[in-house]
C-alpha positions as CSV (number, residue, x, y, z in Angstrom):
1,M,-34.9,85.5,57.3
2,R,-35.0,86.1,53.5
3,D,-35.5,83.0,51.4
4,K,-32.9,82.0,48.8
5,N,-33.9,82.7,45.2
6,F,-33.0,79.8,42.8
7,N,-34.5,81.6,39.7
8,F,-31.4,81.8,37.5
9,E,-33.0,84.5,35.2
10,E,-33.1,86.9,38.2
11,F,-29.5,86.2,39.1
12,H,-27.7,89.4,38.2
13,K,-24.6,87.7,36.6
14,Y,-26.6,85.0,34.8
15,T,-27.6,87.2,31.8
16,A,-24.0,88.5,31.4
17,I,-22.5,85.0,31.5
18,Y,-25.1,83.6,29.1
19,E,-24.7,86.5,26.6
20,E,-20.9,86.1,26.7
21,A,-21.1,82.4,26.0
22,R,-23.8,82.9,23.2
23,T,-21.6,85.5,21.5
24,K,-18.6,83.3,21.6
25,D,-20.5,80.4,20.2
26,I,-21.9,82.4,17.3
27,N,-18.4,83.8,16.4
28,E,-16.9,80.3,16.5
29,S,-19.7,79.0,14.3
30,N,-19.4,81.8,11.8
31,N,-15.7,81.4,11.6
32,F,-16.0,77.6,11.0
33,W,-18.4,78.1,8.1
34,K,-16.2,80.9,6.7
35,L,-13.3,78.5,6.8
36,V,-15.4,75.8,5.0
37,K,-16.3,78.3,2.3
38,Y,-12.6,79.5,1.9
39,V,-11.4,75.9,1.6
40,Q,-14.0,75.1,-1.0
41,M,-13.0,78.1,-3.0
42,Q,-9.2,77.3,-2.8
43,H,-9.7,73.6,-3.4
44,G,-11.9,74.3,-6.4
45,K,-9.3,76.5,-8.1
46,D,-6.1,74.5,-7.9
47,E,-5.6,71.4,-5.7
48,D,-1.8,71.5,-5.9
49,K,-1.7,75.1,-4.7
50,A,-4.3,74.4,-2.1
51,K,-2.0,71.8,-0.5
52,N,0.5,74.5,0.2
53,D,-2.0,76.7,1.9
54,M,-1.8,76.0,5.7
55,L,-5.4,76.8,6.3
56,V,-6.5,74.3,3.7
57,R,-4.0,71.7,4.6
58,D,-4.8,71.8,8.3
59,F,-8.6,71.8,7.6
60,L,-8.4,68.8,5.3
61,K,-6.4,66.8,7.9
62,K,-9.3,67.1,10.3
63,Y,-12.4,67.1,8.1
64,R,-13.7,65.6,4.8
65,L,-14.8,68.4,2.5
66,D,-17.1,66.2,0.4
67,L,-19.2,65.4,3.5
68,I,-19.8,69.0,4.6
69,E,-22.8,71.0,3.3
70,I,-23.1,74.7,4.3
71,P,-26.5,75.5,5.8
72,E,-28.6,78.3,4.2
73,E,-28.0,80.8,7.0
74,F,-24.3,80.7,6.5
75,K,-24.0,80.7,2.7
76,D,-23.8,84.5,2.5
77,L,-20.6,84.6,4.7
78,D,-17.4,85.9,3.2
79,G,-14.8,83.2,3.2
80,N,-11.8,85.5,2.6
81,D,-11.6,86.7,6.2
82,A,-11.6,83.2,7.7
83,L,-9.4,82.5,10.7
84,P,-7.5,79.2,11.4
85,L,-9.2,76.8,13.8
86,K,-8.2,77.3,17.3
87,G,-6.1,74.4,18.6
88,R,-4.8,73.7,22.0
89,K,-2.9,76.6,23.4
90,A,0.8,76.1,24.1
91,D,1.6,75.8,27.7
92,Q,3.4,79.0,28.7
93,R,4.3,77.8,32.2
94,K,7.9,77.3,33.1
95,R,9.0,73.7,32.6
96,V,10.1,72.0,35.8
97,L,12.6,69.3,35.1
98,T,12.2,66.1,37.0
99,R,14.8,64.6,39.3
100,T,15.5,61.8,36.9
101,D,17.9,62.7,34.1
102,K,18.2,60.3,31.2
103,S,21.8,61.2,30.5
104,L,24.3,58.6,31.8
105,L,27.2,61.1,31.4
106,E,29.6,60.9,34.4
107,Y,27.4,58.2,35.9
108,D,29.0,54.9,37.0
109,V,28.1,51.8,39.0
110,W,30.3,49.2,40.7
111,R,29.8,46.2,43.0
112,S,30.0,47.1,46.6
113,F,31.5,44.9,49.2
114,D,32.1,47.3,52.1
115,R,28.7,49.1,52.0
116,Q,25.3,47.4,51.7
117,M,21.8,48.6,51.9
118,I,19.6,47.6,54.8
119,A,16.8,45.2,53.7
120,P,16.0,42.8,56.5
121,T,13.9,40.4,54.4
122,P,13.7,39.5,50.7
123,Q,10.1,40.6,50.8
124,A,11.3,44.2,51.3
125,R,9.8,46.6,48.7
126,A,11.4,46.3,45.3
127,C,11.7,49.2,42.9
128,C,11.1,46.9,39.9
129,K,11.5,43.4,38.7
130,L,14.0,42.5,35.9
131,M,14.1,39.6,33.5
132,I,17.8,38.7,33.2
133,A,19.6,35.5,32.2
134,P,21.6,34.4,35.3
135,A,24.5,33.3,33.2
136,L,24.7,36.8,31.7
137,L,24.5,38.4,35.1
138,K,27.3,36.2,36.4
139,K,29.4,36.9,33.3
140,A,29.0,40.7,33.7
141,F,29.4,41.0,37.5
142,G,30.9,37.7,38.7
143,R,29.7,35.1,41.1
144,P,26.9,36.3,43.4
145,D,27.5,36.9,47.1
146,K,26.2,34.6,49.8
147,T,23.0,35.8,51.3
148,E,21.5,35.9,54.8
149,Y,17.9,35.7,53.5
150,G,17.7,32.0,54.0
151,F,16.3,29.5,51.5
152,A,14.3,32.0,49.5
153,V,17.4,33.6,47.9
154,S,20.3,31.7,46.3
155,G,22.6,34.7,45.8
156,Q,22.7,38.5,45.8
157,Y,24.5,41.4,44.2
158,D,25.2,44.7,46.0
159,F,25.9,47.8,44.0
160,E,26.9,51.4,44.6
161,D,26.6,54.3,42.1
162,S,28.5,57.6,41.7
163,N,25.8,59.3,43.8
164,L,26.7,56.8,46.7
165,D,23.2,55.3,46.5
166,L,23.0,51.6,47.3
167,Y,21.2,48.8,45.3
168,R,20.6,45.1,45.8
169,L,19.6,42.5,43.2
170,I,18.3,39.1,44.3
171,D,16.5,36.1,42.9
172,Y,13.5,35.0,44.9
173,K,12.2,31.5,45.3
174,A,13.7,30.3,42.0
175,T,15.7,27.1,43.0
176,Q,15.5,23.8,44.8
177,F,17.2,25.6,47.7
178,Y,13.7,26.8,48.6
179,Y,11.3,24.2,47.1
180,G,13.4,21.1,47.9
181,L,14.4,18.2,45.7
182,N,12.4,17.5,42.6
183,R,10.1,14.4,42.5
184,P,9.9,11.8,39.7
185,D,8.6,13.0,36.4
186,E,5.3,11.1,36.8
187,F,4.4,13.5,39.7
188,Y,4.4,16.6,37.4
189,Y,2.5,15.1,34.4
190,T,-0.7,14.0,36.1
191,E,-4.0,14.9,34.6
192,K,-4.9,17.1,37.5
193,N,-1.7,19.1,37.3
194,M,-1.8,19.5,33.5
195,K,-5.3,20.9,33.6
196,K,-4.1,23.8,35.7
197,P,-2.9,27.1,34.1
198,E,0.9,27.0,33.5
199,R,1.6,29.5,36.2
200,K,-0.3,27.3,38.8
201,R,1.2,24.0,37.9
202,V,3.5,22.1,40.2
203,K,6.8,22.1,38.3
204,K,10.5,21.1,38.6
205,W,13.0,23.7,39.9
206,P,16.7,24.0,39.1
207,T,19.5,23.5,41.5
208,I,21.5,26.5,42.4
209,D,24.3,25.6,39.9
210,E,21.8,25.0,37.2
211,F,20.1,28.3,37.9
212,W,23.2,30.4,37.6
213,K,24.3,28.6,34.5
214,S,21.0,29.2,32.7
215,D,20.8,31.4,29.6
216,E,17.0,31.7,30.0
217,P,15.8,35.0,31.5
218,K,14.7,34.7,35.1
219,M,12.9,37.1,37.4
220,F,15.1,39.2,39.7
221,R,14.1,41.8,42.3
222,L,15.9,45.2,42.4
223,M,15.9,47.0,45.7
224,A,17.3,50.5,46.4
225,C,17.9,52.8,49.3
226,D,15.6,55.8,49.9
227,H,15.8,58.6,47.4
228,A,18.0,56.6,45.1
229,D,17.6,57.3,41.3
230,W,16.8,53.7,40.5
231,R,15.6,54.4,37.0
232,K,19.0,55.8,36.0
233,F,20.6,52.8,37.7
234,K,18.3,50.5,35.7
235,R,19.2,52.2,32.4
236,W,22.9,51.9,33.1
237,F,22.5,48.3,34.3
238,L,20.6,47.1,31.2
239,K,23.0,49.0,28.9
240,H,26.0,47.4,30.5
241,L,24.5,43.9,30.2
242,K,23.8,44.5,26.6
243,S,27.4,45.5,25.9
244,I,28.7,42.4,27.7
245,E,26.2,39.9,26.1
246,N,28.1,39.3,22.9
247,S,31.6,40.0,24.1
248,D,34.3,37.7,25.5
249,F,34.4,39.6,28.8
250,D,34.2,37.6,32.0
251,Y,34.2,39.4,35.3
252,D,35.8,36.6,37.3
253,E,38.5,35.9,34.8
254,E,39.3,39.6,34.5
255,C,39.6,39.9,38.3
256,M,42.0,36.9,38.4
257,R,44.1,38.4,35.6
258,L,44.4,41.8,37.3
259,H,44.7,40.8,40.9
260,G,45.7,37.1,40.8
261,E,44.7,34.6,43.4
């Protein structure tokens, strides 16, 4: 059996590959120093005109001319036939648009009471977490629905969009409904507790009523059904909250005005 030959100089393609790379390197090197010489000539004549020359302008954006010295072997090159530096080639491949479209044209969302997504536990995978003031959420979409998630969740909102995708927004372990009644103040200001980082400290929790009246942003979990465009829903949702924030609109009052008791 013939032994393998690892001598690259005897490999029949090695010489051709090396020569091609060497020639390319020489040409790029010559062109660079031609360009340096051209920029020096133009910059020395008239600086104002040189700024309007694209070759000079692009070169000076990338290099400092005062720090460049042309080596002896390149001083005889003619700078008049210099070529611009090669940048990154534009991608000629066909652009494939993603499924998510940032336009909200003809897109709408409403609270859904007859259709709800299937999420058996509040620990179900969330698309994202949103910091929202509960009072603003209640103002924009009314009182939250009762939940079947037990003590971990104090209320939930179910939404449906114009694509018939379903979403659910819940709070998670944010009230006394989960943690129980607060203890006396002395319990929370002990030396041992205050030495802990703030996120690890034992702290007081609001009641359900205090939580939903709060103007301080709280963490909410957003869940969505499979294949739902939750990023578009999130854009619409935050845009709607922003439009409601400084207005006199109140969801519950508007429902009472339109539909009565």
